[in-house]
Structures are given as structure tokens and as C-alpha cells.
C-alpha positions in Angstrom: 119.8 117.7 91.9 121.8 114.9 93.8 120.8 114.2 97.3 123.7 113.4 99.2 122.4 113.8 102.6 120.6 111.0 104.9 117.1 112.4 105.8 115.7 111.4 109.2 112.6 109.2 109.4 109.7 109.3 111.6 106.0 108.5 111.4 105.4 110.1 108.3 101.7 111.4 107.4 99.7 111.5 104.5 95.8 112.0 104.1 93.0 109.4 104.3 93.4 106.3 102.3 90.4 104.9 99.9 91.0 101.1 100.7 90.1 100.5 104.5 92.2 99.4 107.0 93.9 95.7 105.5 97.1 94.0 106.0 99.9 93.8 103.3 99.8 90.6 101.9 103.1 88.0 102.0 106.6 89.1 100.2 108.6 87.3 97.7 112.0 86.7 99.2 115.3 87.3 97.5 118.9 87.5 99.0 119.2 91.1 99.7 115.3 91.2 101.5 115.4 92.1 105.0 113.6 89.9 107.2 109.9 90.3 108.5 108.7 94.1 109.2 108.4 94.7 113.1 104.8 96.0 113.8 105.1 99.6 114.2 108.4 100.1 112.2 106.2 101.1 108.8 103.7 103.8 109.0 100.0 102.4 109.2 99.2 104.7 106.0 102.0 102.7 104.0 100.8 99.7 104.9 97.3 100.2 103.8 98.7 101.9 100.7 100.3 98.5 99.9 97.2 96.4 100.8 95.3 98.5 98.3 97.6 98.6 95.7 98.2 95.1 95.7 95.3 94.3 93.5 95.1 97.8 91.9 93.7 98.1 88.2 96.5 98.1 85.4 96.1 100.4 82.5 94.9 98.4 79.3 98.3 100.2 78.1 100.6 98.6 80.7 99.1 95.0 80.9 101.3 92.0 80.4 101.2 89.7 77.5 100.4 86.0 78.4 103.8 85.3 77.4 107.1 86.9 76.3 108.7 90.2 77.9 111.8 90.4 80.3 111.4 90.2 83.9 112.2 93.3 85.9 111.3 94.9 89.2 111.6 98.8 90.5 112.1 99.9 94.3 109.2 102.0 95.2 111.1 103.9 98.0 108.9 106.4 100.4 110.8 108.2 103.0 109.8 110.5 105.7 110.6 114.4 104.4 110.0 117.6 105.9 106.7 118.3 104.3 105.5 114.4 104.5 106.4 111.6 102.7 109.1 111.8 100.0 109.7 109.1 97.0 113.4 108.4 95.8 113.8 109.1 92.0 116.6 108.9 89.8 117.2 110.8 86.1 118.6 107.9 83.5 121.7 109.5 81.7 121.3 110.7 78.3 123.6 108.2 76.4 121.3 105.1 77.8 120.1 102.9 74.9 116.9 102.5 76.8 114.8 105.1 78.8 117.6 107.8 78.0 117.3 111.1 80.5 113.8 109.7 81.9 113.1 110.2 85.6 112.5 106.7 87.1 112.6 104.4 90.2 115.7 102.5 90.9 115.3 99.3 89.0 115.9 96.7 86.2 116.1 93.4 84.8 116.1 90.1 87.2 118.8 88.2 87.5 118.7 84.4 88.4 120.6 85.2 92.1 118.3 87.6 93.0 115.6 85.4 93.9 112.5 87.5 92.8 111.8 90.9 92.2 112.3 92.1 95.8 116.2 91.3 95.7 116.3 92.7 92.2 115.0 95.9 93.0 117.1 96.3 96.1 120.4 95.3 94.5 119.7 97.5 91.5 119.1 100.7 94.0 122.8 99.7 95.6 124.2 99.4 92.3 122.6 102.7 91.0 122.7 105.1 94.2 124.5 103.3 96.8 121.7 102.5 98.9 122.2 100.5 102.4 119.4 97.9 102.0 119.6 97.1 106.0 118.1 100.6 106.1 114.8 99.7 104.0 111.7 97.7 105.1 110.2 96.0 102.4 106.3 96.4 102.7 105.0 94.7 99.5 105.0 94.1 95.8 102.6 95.2 93.1 100.8 93.9 90.0 103.2 93.2 87.3 102.9 96.1 84.5 104.4 95.9 81.2 106.2 98.2 79.2 105.9 97.8 75.5 108.6 100.2 74.1 111.3 98.3 75.8 109.5 94.8 76.4 110.0 94.5 80.3 107.7 93.3 82.7 107.9 95.3 85.7 107.0 94.5 89.3 106.9 97.3 91.4 108.6 96.8 95.1 107.0 99.2 97.8 109.3 99.8 100.8 110.0 102.2 103.6 113.2 104.1 104.4 113.4 103.2 107.9 117.4 104.3 108.3 117.9 106.6 105.3 121.5 106.4 103.9 123.4 109.2 101.6 122.5 108.4 97.8 124.4 109.4 94.6 124.7 108.4 91.3 127.4 105.2 91.2 127.8 105.3 87.5 127.3 108.6 85.9 127.0 106.8 82.4 123.8 105.4 83.9 122.3 107.8 86.5 122.5 111.3 86.0 121.1 112.6 89.2 119.3 111.6 92.4 116.4 113.1 93.9 114.3 112.9 96.7 110.5 114.5 95.5 107.8 114.9 98.1 104.4 113.6 97.4 103.1 117.2 98.2 104.8 118.3 95.2 103.6 115.5 92.7 100.3 116.1 94.1 100.3 119.7 93.2 97.7 120.2 90.2 100.1 122.8 89.1 102.6 120.2 88.7 100.2 117.6 86.7 99.4 117.3 82.9 98.9 114.8 80.2 101.4 113.8 77.5 100.7 112.8 74.0 103.0 110.0 72.6 104.1 109.9 69.1 101.8 107.1 68.6 98.6 109.0 69.9 98.2 107.6 73.0 97.9 109.5 76.1 99.4 109.4 79.4 99.9 111.1 83.0 102.9 113.0 83.5 104.2 115.3 86.3 106.8 118.3 85.8 108.8 118.9 89.2 112.4 119.6 90.1 113.1 120.5 86.2 112.2 116.9 85.2 109.2 115.5 83.3 108.2 112.4 84.6 106.5 110.3 82.2 105.7 106.9 80.9 105.4 103.7 83.3 106.7 105.6 86.3 104.1 108.7 85.9 101.5 106.1 85.5 102.5 104.3 88.7 102.8 107.5 90.7 99.1 108.3 89.2 97.6 105.4 90.7 99.3 105.7 94.2 98.3 108.8 94.7 95.0 108.2 94.0 94.5 105.0 95.9 95.9 107.0 99.0 93.8 109.5 99.1 96.4 112.1 98.0 95.7 113.3 94.8 93.9 116.8 94.0 91.6 118.2 91.3 93.7 118.7 88.3 93.1 120.0 84.6 93.9 117.0 82.5 93.0 118.8 79.4 96.6 120.3 79.6 98.1 118.4 77.0 101.9 118.2 76.0 103.2 116.6 72.8 105.8 114.2 73.9 
């Protein structure tokens, strides 16, 4: 499942957005953050998605508490694929204490030297999959969410892979595989289902490339599909016990 070859990038294509023609807000600076994104570099659909997602509603299950939790960030990296936009995902190794075996976005805890979520998300992607950050244009940051099971407060960093580079697991003990998954695959109604957590809570999920994407990652993908107008009618009565 490892993607070892870079893909060419282009203007990208996607369905209509539901949020109107807005501009992305200011970015948080970090040591690895690229400079201001030149006009025309990032596809207009992604700029609109970033603007719409800046104020998206967070599920009550993922609302951060007033205090507490460890600050972290993930990189939600879109690329131009043969079937439209792709998303970069990793699959965590089975031996990890947290998130063992789970598909996820690259990311992790924010260190003091990161300067904030953007720097942390890019650094983690470099460490996990060997990403070349000079080919990435950061578009914006999304509302913070909270993962009760692990105690992480997570800021998603939305970005465009302007110049894709070869990526692969850097440390097999941490990352088992790297995948570029097309939005078309994720939006396919046949790939969608709900999962029931051990505590009875329900959450959206996706079955693609032999992976079951669930939890925070699936919840974020679900919201982005809806905000971008990519979501198709699907059977949310299909439930799997996790």
C-alpha cells in the first residue's frame, strides 16, 4: 500500500462548494511553514473549502474541554490525482500504544520549537513519511477538535501538495503504510458505513484500500466531503460494531 512515486500536480477538479466564494483566513506561523501562498498556486476549490471549514461545526463528541489535553496537529494534504483530488493518509503500525493499526492523517504532538500547529503538522509528516515540505502550500487551519480516548487536542492543517515528492514509511515501527486515496473513493456510497463504539457512540467510517477509516480521521473526512459538495447519498443504517 506504499506510494513511492510522486504524482504530477495540476489545477485539480471537484464538485461545487456550499460555502460561497470566500477567502482563507490568516495562517499560524511555524519554522517549517512556507511563505505566503502565491495567487493561483492553490486550486480555487481548495481555497473555498478552507474558508468554509474554518468555521465548521465540531461534533459534540469531539468538542475540546475548557482546559486540559495535549496540543497536537495533523496535516490534511490534498494532491492532484488521476481521478481528481487525492488525500495523503498513513496507516499506523500495530505495535503502537496509541492509535495502533489505525489509518490517519500524518501528525502528532506540538513541540515548543514547532511554533504552532502548522510547524508541527509539517514536521510530523517529514518524520513519518519523508515529505518534502518545500512542495507544500499551507492553505489554513481548521477548528480544534478533541479525542477523548487519547486526550489530544487536534488542529487540522489544510494544505495543497503543489510539488509532490516520493513518500514512504520512515520508521516501520510507527507507520506501516502510506496511501494516496482519491476523494472519489471516499465519496463512493459503497465505501461508507457507520461504526458503533464500545461505549455505544456512533461514528461515520470508510472502507477503502483494505483499510477501515474511523474515529477522528473519518469524522473529519465526513465533514470535508459535505462542505465541499462531494458527499453522495449513502446508507447510514449500515452499522459495524468496532
